C-alpha positions as CSV (number, residue, x, y, z in Angstrom):
1,M,-32.4,139.9,-55.7
2,E,-29.5,141.5,-57.6
3,E,-28.7,140.9,-61.2
4,I,-25.8,141.7,-63.4
5,E,-25.1,141.0,-67.1
6,I,-22.2,138.7,-67.8
7,S,-20.6,138.8,-71.2
8,S,-18.4,135.6,-70.9
9,W,-19.5,132.0,-70.5
10,A,-16.0,131.5,-69.0
11,T,-17.0,133.7,-66.1
12,L,-20.2,131.8,-65.6
13,D,-18.4,128.4,-65.9
14,A,-15.8,129.5,-63.3
15,L,-18.6,130.3,-60.8
16,K,-20.5,127.0,-61.6
17,K,-17.3,125.0,-61.0
18,A,-16.7,126.7,-57.7
19,A,-20.3,126.4,-56.4
20,D,-22.5,123.6,-55.1
21,L,-25.1,122.9,-57.8
22,V,-28.7,122.8,-56.8
23,E,-30.5,122.4,-60.1
24,I,-30.0,122.9,-63.8
25,F,-32.8,123.8,-66.2
26,G,-32.5,123.8,-70.0
27,N,-30.0,122.8,-72.6
28,L,-28.1,125.2,-74.8
29,H,-28.2,122.8,-77.7
30,S,-32.0,122.3,-77.9
31,D,-33.5,125.2,-75.8
32,Q,-30.7,127.8,-76.5
33,E,-30.9,128.7,-72.8
34,M,-29.7,127.1,-69.6
35,Y,-30.2,128.2,-66.0
36,V,-28.0,127.0,-63.2
37,F,-29.1,127.4,-59.6
38,C,-26.2,127.0,-57.2
39,V,-24.7,128.0,-53.8
40,L,-21.3,129.6,-53.5
41,E,-20.2,130.0,-49.8
42,E,-23.2,132.0,-48.4
43,D,-24.4,133.3,-51.8
44,Y,-27.5,131.9,-53.5
45,L,-27.0,132.3,-57.3
46,E,-28.7,131.7,-60.6
47,L,-26.4,131.6,-63.7
48,G,-28.3,132.3,-66.9
49,Y,-26.6,131.1,-70.2
50,S,-28.1,132.1,-73.5
51,L,-27.2,131.7,-77.1
52,A,-29.6,134.5,-78.3
53,G,-29.9,136.9,-75.4
54,S,-27.8,138.2,-72.5
55,N,-26.1,136.0,-70.0
56,Y,-26.6,137.0,-66.4
57,L,-25.8,136.3,-62.7
58,R,-28.6,136.7,-60.2
59,R,-27.8,136.8,-56.5
60,Y,-30.7,136.0,-54.1
61,A,-30.9,137.4,-50.6
62,D,-31.4,134.0,-49.0
63,E,-32.3,130.4,-49.5
64,D,-36.1,131.1,-49.4
65,E,-35.9,133.7,-52.1
66,M,-33.9,131.3,-54.3
67,A,-36.3,128.5,-53.6
68,E,-39.2,130.7,-54.8
69,A,-37.3,131.6,-58.0
70,L,-36.5,128.0,-58.5
71,E,-40.2,127.0,-58.2
72,K,-41.2,129.8,-60.7
73,R,-38.6,128.5,-63.1
74,R,-40.0,125.0,-62.9
75,E,-43.5,126.2,-63.5
76,G,-42.8,128.9,-66.1
77,L,-40.5,127.1,-68.4
78,D,-41.0,124.0,-70.5
79,V,-37.4,122.9,-70.3
80,A,-35.7,119.7,-69.2
81,V,-34.3,119.5,-65.7
82,V,-30.7,118.2,-65.9
83,E,-29.9,115.8,-63.1
84,D,-26.3,115.0,-64.2
85,E,-23.9,117.4,-62.5
86,D,-21.3,116.8,-65.2
87,Y,-23.6,118.1,-67.9
88,D,-22.0,120.9,-70.0
89,E,-19.1,121.0,-67.5
90,D,-16.9,123.0,-70.0
91,L,-19.1,125.1,-72.2
92,E,-16.1,127.1,-73.4
93,D,-14.5,124.0,-74.9
94,E,-17.5,123.3,-77.2
95,D,-17.1,124.3,-80.8
96,L,-20.3,126.3,-81.5
97,D,-20.5,128.0,-84.8
98,F,-22.1,131.5,-84.5
99,D,-21.4,132.6,-88.0
100,D,-24.3,133.9,-90.0
101,E,-24.8,131.3,-92.6
102,S,-27.1,133.5,-94.7
103,D,-23.9,135.3,-95.9
104,D,-23.0,132.2,-97.8
105,L,-26.2,132.1,-99.9
């Protein structure tokens, strides 16, 4: 497994759109994290979106390694599995407010 930090959701979205989706876990609105397992050509990938932490791209060596990671994600997280492939199709188009509201107090 290889992992790199990705600073832009636009980069993750571009990879997600080009890939064949396998499974999506989580929801940025309620869980503040989302994990997308997908296959792009011969690469087995996990795209990690986060509102609070780092975003990342993980590349697994083969289908078996990704299947093992997928199973661990299912068991280790209490997040909803998203079955609709159109879910959060364009995250960059959403109007999320990241301003610190405590400044307004």
